[in-house]
C-alpha positions in Angstrom: 25.1 -5.2 19.1 22.1 -6.2 21.1 19.4 -7.9 19.0 16.7 -5.5 20.4 18.8 -2.5 19.5 19.3 -3.9 16.0 15.5 -4.2 15.7 14.9 -0.7 16.9 17.5 1.1 14.8 15.5 1.0 11.6 12.4 2.3 13.4 14.5 5.2 14.7 15.7 6.0 11.2 12.2 5.9 9.8 10.8 8.2 12.5 13.7 10.7 11.9 13.1 10.5 8.1 9.4 11.2 8.5 10.1 14.2 10.8 12.7 15.5 8.4 10.2 15.3 5.5 7.8 17.5 7.4 10.6 20.0 8.2 11.7 20.0 4.6 8.2 20.6 3.3 7.8 23.6 5.7 11.2 25.1 4.8 10.6 24.8 1.1 7.1 26.4 1.5 8.6 29.3 3.4 11.4 30.0 0.8 8.9 29.8 -2.1 6.6 32.5 -0.6 8.5 34.5 2.1 6.0 37.4 2.1 2.8 35.4 2.6 -0.4 37.0 3.8 -2.2 35.9 6.9 -4.1 32.7 6.6 -7.9 32.5 6.6 -9.9 31.6 9.7 -11.1 28.4 7.9 -7.5 27.3 7.2 -6.5 27.9 10.8 -9.6 26.0 12.1 -8.9 23.0 9.8 -5.3 22.8 11.0 -6.3 23.1 14.7 -8.9 20.3 14.2 -6.2 18.1 12.5 -3.8 18.8 15.5 -6.5 17.9 18.0 -7.6 14.9 16.1 -4.0 13.6 15.8 -3.4 14.1 19.5 -6.6 12.2 20.3 -5.7 9.3 17.9 -2.2 9.1 19.3 -3.5 9.0 22.8 -6.2 6.4 22.2 -4.8 4.3 19.3 -1.0 4.7 19.4 -0.5 3.8 23.0 -2.8 0.8 23.3 -1.1 -2.6 23.0 -2.4 -5.9 24.4 -0.8 -7.3 27.5 1.6 -10.2 27.1 0.1 -13.4 28.3 1.5 -14.8 31.6 4.0 -17.5 31.4 5.2 -16.5 27.9 8.9 -17.6 27.5 11.4 -14.8 27.6 12.5 -15.1 23.9 8.9 -14.9 22.8 8.1 -12.1 25.2 11.0 -10.0 23.8 10.0 -10.6 20.2 6.4 -9.9 20.9 7.0 -6.7 22.8 9.4 -5.4 20.2 6.9 -6.0 17.5 4.2 -4.2 19.5 6.5 -1.3 20.2 7.6 -1.1 16.6 4.1 -1.0 15.2 2.9 1.6 17.7 5.9 3.8 17.2 5.4 3.9 13.4 1.7 4.6 14.0 2.4 7.5 16.4 4.9 9.0 14.0 2.5 8.8 11.1 -0.3 10.3 13.2 2.0 13.1 14.4 2.9 14.1 10.9 -0.6 14.1 9.5 -1.4 17.7 10.8 1.7 18.9 8.9 0.5 17.4 5.7 -3.0 18.9 6.3 -1.5 22.3 7.0 0.6 22.0 3.8 -2.5 21.2 1.7 -4.5 24.0 3.5 -1.9 26.5 2.6 -2.6 25.9 -1.1 -6.3 25.2 -0.9 -7.6 28.3 0.9 -7.4 31.9 -0.2 -5.3 33.8 0.6 -2.5 31.3 -0.1 -0.2 31.4 2.9 2.4 29.1 4.4 1.5 30.4 7.9 -1.0 27.5 8.7 
């Protein structure tokens, strides 16, 4: 197996696990309260702000990595670029899941309690 692929495999598994966690939380919330009333306007607004904020953070923080210095040996360049890619991938995944967690909290915090946010 390619050393780069071996380095990226755990990151792939972490990203899938984080995404599956959000999916599982949503599925459990739906089955716990299948006849939920419509959410309040405040709940929807908070979730939309969280989505917009996460998108902005992903765009401005998650994609910015420093350029590799010129003349860096190939072995060092590969290791450095893999480290940058790994850290930004985990950051983007965490930022992308944040609105799901906000929506989950909002579904309990605001009246009427609804899983719809």
